[in-house]
Every structure is written in structure tokens, then in C-alpha cells.
C-alpha positions in Angstrom: -3.3 -19.7 -15.2 -3.4 -21.4 -11.9 -5.8 -24.3 -11.5 -8.0 -24.4 -8.3 -6.4 -27.7 -7.2 -2.8 -26.7 -8.0 -0.7 -28.0 -5.1 2.2 -25.5 -5.7 0.9 -22.6 -3.6 0.2 -25.0 -0.6 3.6 -26.7 -1.0 5.4 -23.3 -1.2 3.5 -22.0 1.9 4.4 -25.2 3.8 8.1 -24.9 2.9 8.1 -21.2 3.8 6.5 -22.0 7.2 9.1 -24.7 7.9 11.9 -22.3 7.1 10.4 -19.6 9.2 10.0 -22.0 12.1 13.6 -23.0 11.8 14.7 -19.3 11.9 12.6 -18.8 15.0 14.3 -21.7 16.7 17.9 -20.9 15.6 17.7 -17.2 16.4 15.6 -17.7 19.5 13.2 -15.0 18.6 9.5 -14.8 18.8 7.6 -15.6 15.6 6.0 -12.2 15.7 9.4 -10.6 15.2 9.4 -12.2 11.7 5.8 -11.2 10.9 6.2 -7.6 11.7 3.8 -7.9 14.6 6.4 -7.6 17.4 6.3 -4.3 19.4 10.1 -4.0 19.1 12.7 -4.1 16.3 15.0 -6.9 17.0 18.0 -8.0 14.9 16.0 -11.0 13.8 13.1 -8.8 12.7 15.4 -6.6 10.7 17.1 -9.6 9.2 13.7 -11.0 8.2 12.9 -7.6 6.6 16.1 -7.7 4.7 15.3 -11.2 3.4 11.8 -10.1 2.3 13.3 -7.2 0.5 16.0 -9.5 -1.1 13.3 -11.8 -2.4 11.3 -8.9 -3.8 14.2 -7.9 -6.0 13.7 -9.8 -9.3 16.5 -8.4 -11.4 19.8 -10.3 -10.8 21.8 -7.2 -11.5 20.0 -5.3 -8.8 20.6 -8.2 -6.4 24.3 -8.0 -7.2 24.3 -4.2 -6.7 22.8 -4.8 -3.2 25.4 -7.4 -2.4 28.2 -5.1 -3.5 26.8 -2.3 -1.3 26.5 -4.6 1.7 30.0 -5.8 1.2 31.3 -2.2 1.0 29.5 -1.4 4.3 31.1 -4.4 6.0 34.5 -3.6 4.7 34.2 0.1 5.9 33.2 -1.1 9.4 36.1 -3.5 9.5 38.5 -0.8 8.5 37.1 1.6 11.1 37.5 -1.1 13.8 41.1 -1.7 12.8 41.8 2.0 12.7 40.4 2.3 16.3 42.7 -0.3 17.7 
């Protein structure tokens, strides 16, 4: 049970806000793109969605399955680019 004066949620929220601000700066995207409030779908917004989904996956085996699928997609795209050259 969480106590009313438990500092962990506040500390977590502060760290999350710091990480989000860093992403905004590094990717030069508006904050709204990461909060789902932007009127467009930028690469940064899609990357943020992917990160949210990743963190929602609790089972390590499911995370590994997702990584394996992503690596397969990257490999297939690389193969297609090489074949086109």
C-alpha cells in the first residue's frame, strides 16, 4: 500500500519529465508530439508511442519477441535496399 507522503511517485514523475524534456530537445520536436496532442504524426511521436508500448510490456519474453520482430524488419529492409542497388 502506498502511503500519502510517499516520495516515489513524485520522484518518478520528475525523472520522466526530465527524460521527456531531453527527448524534446534532442529530437527538436514539440512536446505535444510526445503527449499525443500534436495534430500530426511525426517520427518522434511514433517513437514515443513505441516507447510507451515497450514499457507497457511486462513479460521479458514478450519484449524479446518484439525485439526479434523489429530486428527482422530492419534486416528485410536492408536486404531490399541492397537488392535494389
